[in-house]
C-alpha positions as CSV (number, residue, x, y, z in Angstrom):
1,M,24.6,47.6,-7.9
2,G,22.8,47.5,-11.3
3,A,23.3,46.1,-15.2
4,S,27.5,45.1,-15.5
5,A,30.0,48.0,-16.0
6,T,30.4,47.9,-19.6
7,S,34.4,48.4,-19.0
8,I,37.2,48.7,-16.2
9,K,36.9,52.4,-17.0
10,A,32.6,52.5,-16.5
11,L,33.6,50.5,-13.2
12,A,36.6,52.5,-11.7
13,D,33.7,55.3,-12.7
14,R,30.7,54.0,-11.0
15,L,32.8,52.7,-7.5
16,D,33.7,56.5,-7.6
17,R,37.4,55.0,-7.6
18,S,40.8,56.1,-9.8
19,Y,41.2,53.6,-12.9
20,S,44.1,52.8,-12.3
21,A,43.0,51.0,-8.7
22,V,40.5,49.5,-10.7
23,H,42.4,47.7,-13.1
24,D,44.7,46.7,-11.1
25,D,42.1,44.7,-8.6
26,V,40.4,43.4,-11.3
27,A,43.4,42.1,-13.1
28,V,44.4,40.9,-9.1
29,L,40.5,38.9,-8.9
30,A,40.5,37.9,-13.2
31,D,44.5,36.0,-12.6
32,H,42.7,33.9,-9.2
33,G,39.7,32.7,-11.8
34,I,36.9,35.1,-9.9
35,V,36.5,37.9,-12.5
36,K,36.3,36.6,-16.2
37,F,36.5,39.6,-19.4
38,R,33.9,39.6,-22.6
39,R,35.6,41.4,-25.4
40,D,33.7,44.3,-26.4
41,G,35.7,45.9,-28.9
42,A,38.5,47.8,-27.5
43,A,36.8,47.5,-24.2
44,K,36.8,44.7,-21.9
45,Q,33.7,44.2,-19.8
46,P,34.4,43.0,-16.7
47,F,32.1,39.9,-15.2
48,V,31.2,37.3,-12.5
49,P,30.2,34.3,-13.9
50,Y,29.2,32.9,-10.3
51,E,26.5,33.2,-9.0
52,T,27.6,33.4,-5.0
53,I,31.1,33.9,-3.9
54,A,32.5,32.5,0.0
55,F,35.6,33.3,1.0
56,D,37.4,32.0,4.4
57,I,39.8,34.0,5.5
58,T,42.4,32.9,9.0
59,G,44.6,35.5,9.5
60,R,46.9,35.1,12.5
61,A,49.7,38.1,14.3
62,P,52.5,36.9,16.8
63,A,51.9,37.8,19.6
64,A,54.2,40.7,21.5
65,T,57.0,40.8,23.0
66,E,58.9,42.8,25.6
67,E,60.7,43.1,22.6
68,S,58.7,44.1,20.1
69,D,56.5,45.9,22.1
70,P,58.2,46.9,26.2
71,F,55.0,48.3,26.9
72,A,53.3,44.8,25.9
73,R,52.0,42.0,28.0
74,P,52.9,38.7,26.7
75,H,49.6,37.0,25.2
76,P,48.9,34.4,23.5
77,S,49.0,35.0,19.4
78,A,45.9,37.1,18.1
79,S,43.8,36.0,15.2
80,Y,40.7,36.8,13.9
81,T,38.8,34.9,10.4
82,C,36.4,36.9,8.1
83,R,33.9,35.1,6.0
84,S,32.0,36.9,3.1
85,A,30.3,36.3,0.2
86,L,29.9,38.1,-3.2
87,I,26.7,37.8,-5.3
88,S,26.6,39.4,-8.4
89,E,23.2,39.9,-10.7
90,E,25.2,38.1,-13.8
91,G,24.8,34.7,-14.8
């Protein structure tokens, strides 16, 4: 992805997303300690201080019943697992 973004606005421009959407996403990641910030004048420069971040997410959905979906056959709970890793070029 190249050099670090110089600001949240620069990151939003790079991702072709609205500033407010990127700001909200970065704020959530910062709340969980995944993204950190450097001050550069008035701008907050987001960066990831890790070489690798691995996510392991498991989700479950309740089994369909005739009451919730009259056309569904009863089946065990649906489940999925997602594994992902983000690699940062910044140290």
